[in-house]
C-alpha positions in Angstrom: 0.4 0.5 -0.2 1.4 3.2 -1.3 2.0 6.0 1.3 -1.1 8.1 -0.1 -3.4 5.4 0.3 -2.5 4.4 3.8 -2.7 8.3 4.8 -6.3 8.6 3.2 -7.2 5.0 5.0 -6.1 6.8 8.4 -8.3 9.7 7.7 -11.4 7.9 6.9 -10.6 5.4 10.1 -10.7 8.6 12.0 -13.8 10.2 10.5 -15.5 6.3 11.4 -14.5 6.9 15.1 -15.8 10.1 15.1 -19.2 9.2 13.7 -19.4 6.4 16.1 -18.6 8.8 18.9 -21.4 10.8 18.1 -22.0 12.8 21.2 -18.6 13.6 22.2 -17.1 16.6 20.5 -14.6 16.8 22.9 -12.7 13.6 21.4 -14.0 11.1 24.0 -17.1 8.7 22.9 -20.0 7.8 24.5 -19.2 4.7 25.8 -16.1 6.4 27.3 -18.5 8.9 29.0 -20.2 6.0 30.4 -17.4 4.4 32.3 -17.0 7.8 34.2 -16.9 6.7 37.8 -19.6 9.1 38.8 -21.5 8.4 35.8 -21.2 4.5 36.8 -22.3 5.5 40.1 -25.2 7.3 38.8 -26.8 4.3 37.2 -26.2 2.0 39.8 -28.3 4.4 42.1 -30.6 4.4 39.5 -31.4 0.8 39.0 -31.4 0.8 43.1 -34.1 4.3 42.7 -32.2 6.1 44.9 -32.9 8.8 42.3 -31.6 11.9 44.4 -28.4 10.4 44.8 -28.1 9.4 41.1 -28.5 13.4 40.5 -25.7 14.0 42.9 -23.8 11.6 41.0 -24.6 12.4 37.5 -23.7 16.1 38.7 -20.5 15.0 39.8 -19.8 13.6 36.8 -20.6 16.6 34.5 -17.9 18.3 37.1 -15.4 16.1 35.5 -16.4 16.2 31.7 -18.7 19.2 31.4 -19.4 17.7 27.5 -20.9 14.5 28.8 -23.7 14.2 26.7 -24.9 11.0 28.8 -24.8 12.7 32.1 -27.1 15.6 30.6 -29.4 13.2 29.4 -29.6 11.1 32.9 -30.1 14.2 34.2 -32.9 15.5 32.0 -34.8 12.0 32.5 -34.4 12.4 36.1 -35.7 15.9 36.8 -38.4 15.1 34.2 -39.9 11.7 35.5 -38.4 11.0 38.9 -37.8 14.2 40.6 -40.0 16.6 39.1 -37.8 20.4 37.9 -39.2 21.0 34.6 -36.5 24.1 34.3 -33.7 21.7 35.3 -35.1 18.7 32.7 -35.0 21.1 29.6 -31.7 22.6 30.8 -30.2 19.1 30.7 -32.3 18.1 27.7 -31.4 20.9 25.6 -27.5 20.5 26.6 -27.9 16.7 25.2 -29.7 18.4 22.0 -26.7 20.6 21.6 -23.8 17.9 22.2 -25.5 15.5 20.0 -27.6 17.2 17.5 -27.9 14.0 15.0 -29.1 11.9 18.1 -31.6 9.1 17.1 -34.1 10.2 20.2 -33.6 13.5 19.3 -37.4 14.1 17.8 -38.1 12.3 21.4 -36.3 14.7 23.3 -37.8 18.0 21.9 -41.1 16.6 22.6 -39.9 16.1 26.1 -38.8 20.0 26.2 -42.5 20.8 25.1 -44.2 19.1 27.7 -41.9 20.5 30.4 -42.6 24.1 28.9 -46.3 23.2 28.9 -46.0 22.1 32.8 -44.0 25.4 33.4 -46.8 27.1 31.8 -49.6 25.5 33.8 -47.8 26.5 36.9 -47.5 30.1 36.3 -50.8 30.8 34.8 -53.3 28.2 36.2 -56.3 30.3 35.0 -58.0 29.5 31.8 -56.7 32.3 28.8 -59.9 31.5 26.8 -62.2 34.8 25.8 -64.4 33.7 27.8 -62.4 33.7 30.8 -60.9 36.7 30.2 -64.4 38.3 29.4 -65.2 37.3 32.9 -62.5 39.0 34.7 -63.1 42.2 32.7 -66.9 42.1 33.9 -65.0 41.2 37.4 -62.8 44.3 36.9 -65.7 46.8 36.3 -67.6 45.7 39.0 -64.9 46.4 41.4 -64.5 49.9 40.1 -68.1 50.3 40.1 -68.4 49.3 44.0 -65.2 51.4 44.7 -67.1 54.8 43.2 -70.6 54.0 45.1 -68.0 53.6 48.2 -66.4 56.8 47.5 -70.0 58.5 47.0 -71.1 57.4 50.4 -67.6 58.8 51.9 -68.6 62.0 50.5 -72.1 62.1 51.1 -71.1 61.5 55.2 -68.1 63.9 55.2 -70.4 66.9 53.9 -73.4 65.9 55.8 -70.9 65.7 59.0 -69.4 69.2 58.2 -73.0 70.8 58.2 -74.2 69.4 61.2 -70.8 71.1 62.5 -71.6 74.4 60.7 -75.5 74.5 61.5 -76.0 72.5 64.5 -80.1 73.1 65.1 -80.8 74.1 68.6 -80.9 71.3 71.4 -83.5 70.8 74.0 -81.0 72.1 76.4 -81.5 76.0 74.6 -83.6 77.5 77.0 -86.4 79.7 76.5 -87.7 82.5 78.3 -90.1 81.2 81.3 -93.4 82.7 82.0 -93.7 84.9 85.3 -95.6 82.7 87.8 -99.2 84.2 88.4 -100.3 86.2 91.6 -100.8 84.3 94.3 -103.3 85.1 96.3 -104.7 83.6 99.9 -103.7 80.5 101.1 -100.9 80.0 98.4 -99.3 83.6 98.4 -97.9 82.0 101.6 -95.8 79.3 99.2 -94.6 81.8 96.7 -91.3 82.1 98.3 -91.1 78.2 98.3 -91.9 78.0 94.6 -89.4 80.6 94.0 -86.6 79.0 95.7 -87.4 75.8 93.6 -87.1 76.7 90.4 -85.5 75.1 88.1 -81.8 77.0 86.8 -81.9 78.5 83.4 -79.1 77.4 80.8 -78.6 78.5 77.2 -76.2 77.0 74.7 -74.6 79.6 72.3 -75.4 79.2 68.8 -73.6 80.8 65.6 -74.0 84.8 65.3 -74.4 85.1 69.2 -72.2 87.5 71.4 -72.6 87.6 75.2 -74.2 90.9 75.4 -77.2 89.7 73.5 -77.6 86.6 75.5 -77.8 88.7 78.5 -80.0 91.1 76.3 -82.5 88.7 75.6 -82.6 87.1 78.9 -83.0 90.6 80.4 -80.0 90.2 82.6 -77.1 92.5 83.3 -73.3 91.2 81.5 -71.9 91.6 84.9 -74.5 89.0 85.8 -74.3 86.5 83.2 -70.5 86.6 83.6 -70.6 85.8 87.7 -73.0 83.2 86.9 -70.2 81.6 84.1 -66.4 82.5 85.7 -65.1 80.4 82.9 -66.4 82.7 80.0 -64.7 84.9 77.8 -67.2 87.3 76.9 -65.7 89.0 74.2 -65.3 85.1 72.4 -67.9 82.7 73.3 -68.0 79.4 71.6 -71.0 77.8 69.1 -71.7 75.2 71.4 -70.9 76.7 74.4 -73.5 76.2 77.7 -74.4 79.2 79.6 -75.8 79.5 82.8 -78.5 82.3 82.9 -78.7 83.9 86.4 -82.1 84.8 87.7 -83.0 88.7 86.6 
């Protein structure tokens, strides 16, 4: 065999070996990947149904050889079927396809990736996205806005009524009116006039808006000094609306 033929044969042999290795761009065949001690340990743990331990072993295998398509495949399968983690399963499946784009099971792996993505979508968006569901959500949002507007209107109404009551409070039953003078008593009843006067109820007056101490004294026919004496805490120049004043006898 000539030197040229031997060279061509060697090149073909190398090419054939690369084709057989398939998923090992680093020059390591798939069979070599599966001989890695951590990978072997992971497979034994899978057989023993120790799936968490198998995951740890395959991850350690990837630390030794980050380009191990076999380890990525096993991890994708474990996270997909045994220890559900859709995100991790998608990642390892995609790494497997990246390292083995022409793998015989590529279409199956793509279907599993699609299923994992559907599972993620169902977990993130549990509500239906159909037009009917969206219409119902819009109706609920409108009802919520209407209820909020109604609450705001009632709050405004209540606040206005409260302000009006404070500003224009009507006279209360405590607002006293001038008591009529008792009729002149004659005969035996005359002797009891003193007791009647002594037991007369004291008069009070609740200040309303626009009143002054002078005007109140004039209204009840008493002197301002007498009114002030009956109300020591009263400031004649600044009486307050709602303040209850004692009205002395005339």
